[in-house]
N, C-alpha and C positions, 0 to 999 in steps of 0.2 A: 684678158677679161671671161672670158671663156673658161682659163684654167681656173679665175680665179673667185668662176663661182664654183666649178662641182667638184675643185680638190682644195681652195680654204687661200690665203692665205701660205703657203706653206716654204716663202723665203723671207718669213716677217717682211717685206718690205712695205706691209704695212701699218707696222706697230710703232704708236707713236710714244713722247713720252712723256706720260701723266702731266699737265700745267694746270690739274685746275687744283686751284685753293676753294679750300672749307666746303666741298658741295661732294654727292655723292656715287660718278662718277669712278669708277676703278678702271684700275689700267686697260683689263678684260673687255669687257664696256665700250670705251674708246680706242680699242683695236678695232670693235667690232661696228661699230658706225664709221671709222676714215674704210672699211669696204665696203660696208653700204652706200658710200656717199661718192665715191667711186666709181661700183657699179653702178649706179640707178644715174648719175653724169651718162656713165656711156649709151644707156638705156635709152634714156636721154637722145641721144646725137642719130641714134639707129631706128630710134621710130614707134618705140615703144610706147605705152599708154600708162599710167598711173594703176592702174589695179589690174594688169598682164606682169609688171612689178609686185606687185602684196603679192599675188596668186603661188608664183616660183620664189616670195624670198620665205612667203608661211607657209606657203605648202604643198611645197617640194622638197626631196631629197636631199636638199645639194649643202653643200658646207657652210658654204659663203650665208645665207639661212639658218646657223643654231643658237646662234644669241636671240636673232624673232621667234623662233619653237622655244625657245629658253621665257620669256618674254609669253608667248601666246600660253601657255603649260603652267607661269606664276599667277597670269592676271587677266587672262584671258585674251580670247583672240583682239576684241575690238585696242586692246589696249597693245598689242602683236604693231594691229594693223595699220595704229595710231602712230606708232614709231617709225612704222616705213616709212608711209606717208609722208612724215617732215624731214626724212632723210630725201628723198622723193622730189620734194618741192625747193628744199633747199640747190637740190643740183641741179632742176628747170633752170632756174634763175640766175644758177653762177654760168650757165653755158649761153646763156639769154644774151649774158653781159659780158662776153670772151669771142675771142675769135678763132676758130677753128681752126689749128697749124694740119692743111692738106698737104702740101709741099714744102721743100725746100726753099721755097719763096717764102711762105707766107714765116714761116720759122724763122730763118736772117729777118722777118719784120719786126717780129716776134719780139727775137732776141735783139735787138736794137732798143725795141725798148724797156726793155729788161735793163742793155745795159746803161741807157742815158738813167734809172732810177740809182744804179746803180753808181753814180760819179754823182751823183746828186745829196745820195746816202751820210749824214754823219758816223765815221767809223773812229769812234776815239780808243787813244791809247793804244799797248802795243795792240793788245788782243787783237782790238777793232784791224789793225792796218792789216795784221796776221790774215785777219777774216777775208779783206781785202782782197786777200790776195790769194788766198785758194779762192772766192770768187772769180777775180777776171783772172788764173790760171785755169781755170774749168769752162769758160766761156768760149778761151782761145781753143781748147778740143775739143764743146763743142761745134764752133765756126766750121770745122773742118767735119767734126762727125755727121753732120746737118740734123741734127736732134740734141734734144734735153740727156737720151741718155747716150752716157762716154765711160767710158771704160779707160781707168790710172789706175796704176800702183800705187801705194803708200807712197816709197823711193823717188817714181818721177814728178810726184804731184811735191815733193818735197825740192826737186832739184828747179822745176818752176819758179818755186812759191819762193827759192832762196834764203830757206831754212830747214831746218834740222827734222827729220822722219817724227821725233818728238812735240813738234812744234806742228804740222802739218794735222797731231793725229788732233791734236789738243784741239785747232782748228776746225777737224772734221764735227767734231761732238757737239759745237758750239752752235753750228751750220746745222748741226742735226736736230737739235732743242729749238732752233729758233724757225724751225720746218723751210732751211730755204735747198735743204739741201737730203733725200733720201737716196738709203742703201739698196739697191736692186739685189743683187748676191753678194756674195764674199770672196770671187774667182775663182781660181785655182790654182798648180804648185807651177805651171807656168801663164796666167794671164792678171790683171790687175782683178780687181776688184770691180763690179759695173755701177754706174752712180745715176742721176736723173735729177738733172737741175730743174728747182723750183719757183717758176717763177709769178709773186700777188699782182694780181693785179688789181684787189682793192683793197683797204684795210679788213673790210668784214666779207673777205670770201670765204669758198672751202676749206681753205689752207688755215683759217682761224675759227670757225666756226664748232661749238660739239654738242648734242642733244642738249645740253641747258639753256643754250646762245651766249650773246654774251649779256653775262649778269652779271651783278656787284658778286666779286670776288668771284668768280667762272674767270676761263683762260685767256677774254682778252685783256685781265687787268695784271697780269703778271709783268717781266718785265721780261726785255728781248733785249739778244744783239745788238742789233742797227737801231738809230732813232734815225728819222724822214727830217729834212731840214733842206729850204728850198735855197738854203744859203751857200751850202756844201758845191764845190765843181772842178771838178779835177779830167784829166782825162786818161781813159783806163787804157788805150791804145799806146801812152810813152809810158805810163808805169808796168806794161804786159811787154814791151821789149826791155825794159831796164834793171825787171825787178829780181832778176836771178843773179845779177851781175855781183861782185865782188863785192864795190864799193859799196851796196846798198842791203851790206850784209850785217848781223849782230854785232857791235861797237865799229862798227862803220856809222854811215847814212842810215842807214836804216827803213823800218817803212817811215818814218817822220821826216824825211829828205830826202826818199821818193815819192811820200804825196804835196811835197811841199815843190817839189817837180814836176812834178802833174799837173798842180792846179795855175804855175804860171806857163805850161804849156798849152792850157786850154785856153785862161785868161793872159796875157800879158797886160804888165802895169800895173803890179797890185800893193798899197801896206800892208805895215806888219798888221796891223787889226782886220781887214778882206782874208789875207790870208790865214790866220785864227781858224773861219771860218769855213775860206773854200777849202781849206786842207784838213781840218776838222785838227788841230793841237793847242796845246796851251801857247799863250804870250814865251814865257820860258824856251820854249819848245824853239816855237818861230825865230828868235832871236840867237839862240845857240846852233841850229842847221844855216840861220841866211849870214853869220859869221863865217861858219866855214864854208860857203858856198863862193862866198865873196872872196874870202883872202884865195882862193882854188882857180879861179876867173870866172865857173859857172852861172854866177850871176849879178850881178850888174844893177849897182845904184845910180838913181838918176831923184837927187831929194831926196822924200818919202817914199818913193815907188819902187819897186824893185821888177829887176826884167830876165831874162836870159840871154845869155848870150848868144851870140845866133848860129851859132854849133854846138849849143848845151848841149844837144839830147845826144853827141856824137862822143860827148865826153869831152869836147875840145875847148877852153878857156877863153876869156878877151883877159886885153889886157888894161890894166885900169889902177890907181891908184892905192889899191889896197891888194892889188892881186900884181905885184911886181913879173910874178913866177906864174901862170897861169899853166893849167895842166894840160899833155897831150890827148887824151884818153882815157879812158873810167879805168883799164890800167894802172894809173898811173895817181890814179882819182885811188885808188886801193892797197898800191905802195906805200902814198900817202898814211894814211888814216891806221898801214894792217894788218891787214885780213885779205892780202893777194895772194892770193893760191886758196882759195877757202872754197872756193866752188868747184875744182879737182880734186883737192884732199876729199870733200863729199861727194863724187861721183867715182872715184876710186874705189872710196870704203863702200857704198854702195852696189857696187861693182864685184869684188870682194863676195860680198853679205851672199849675191848671185850664184855668184861661183857655191860656193862651199852649200848654197842647200837646192843645187842643180847637182852637188857631189852626192851630197845627202838620200836626196832622190832616188839618186843611180843606185848609189847602194842597197835600199829600200828593194828595191825592182830585182834589183842578182839572189835579193836575200830572199824572196819574194818566191824568184824562178825557180832556185836550189833547195827550199822548202817543199818545189811541186814537182822536180828531179827524182831525189837524192828519197828510195824505196825506205824510208824508218824501221816498217816493222820487217824488211829483209832477216833471217834468222843466222844469216852470217853476215862474214861483213870480207869486200869484197877487197881487191888492189889497188883503185882507185878512191877507198876515203881510207887507205892510211898511209900514212909515214912513210919513211927506211927507218925511221926506231920502234915503228908497233902505236904513234900517236895518231889516234882519231881527229877525222878534217874530213871538213867543207869542200866535194870535191868541184865545185865550182868561184870558191873564195877563195881557199885553199886557209882558213882558221877551222884552230883548234876549235874542238865539239866539246866543253865539258863537263865532266861525268860519262863520257863515250870510254868504256875501254873494248877488250878483246882478250876471251876467255880460253882456255889452252886447245878448245876443241874447236875455236876457230868462230862460235861466235858471239853476238855484244853483250855486255854487261852496260848495261845503265844503273849507277851510281848518283845518290841522290847524298853531298855530301852538304 
């Protein structure tokens, strides 16, 4: 927060996508509002009063107060102070309505609340199921890291989700637009990007508030990725255990099959109509996935009610009239559906890409070192700079230097052809 106040948002961590409909807000004002609300929330927690916060933002030299000082220059001090006070009041209400995460135990309690909300949210369509996988994968990473901040690369995320890099990238953008995810930095050549998983507590929380408030045509009127529903109910723990397997890849059981198993793992004995709601799938999709699972013995039917086989989560099917040859593992399920080896091929591709990137970084490092070591201003050619046939080379990489020749007197000649 101190760096944000003094230096501004250098990493664009608070740069939101403009979701205003028909209003006068611009992307820059939305960005300034997000920064001010974040600073106000932290100032409330550490015991500042509103007058001090207004004075620091409006009268101070800090970059985070640039927008407030712009308002003061154009409309006067009172309008600027009113804008900052509105940010302070909203942040104070948010802080009062939420529990502060101050220890690992309190974070896990907050994560459990967030997990329950994710499990009871309607994630419709293929894109919605991919977003669900994304959120579940990030919750597993956050569980180990002990905080909402986490580091994950695009390739690692795709492997955890059981999808391609393009699918993971598109899902990240949708979650960023829905304000459920924030990118803190872009990573480095050796580490993945840093992200923050955002847990909205109330529909009117600071994550959805703008300076104009939830007016008609404003930020609250736009469509979002998720739709709250009390009927949706799945087991995210079961989904996290299964979603990276080949059996749930594209053209196999997919996200809808994963949702059916996760819904039945959460609550046994559901009809097709109930699965439509709990798994957030359409009626034809429910029948298609249940037919597949019945023939493999992973789901058993008792009248109009469907149940998981005793060892379905392990990939072991049960005998029934509809499954004379039940499967014995998830690898066998993937083999029957024609997707066996998908995850291994994806990992091998990602590993090859990492090796190529590491090789490229090493070559760039050698080039930079060679450029520092070779005295390009030396008037006379040295023996280590020449090949046996007299061609100029880089002594660090043994590469030919185009356009560089040696004259009869032993001096360099640079020819730009």
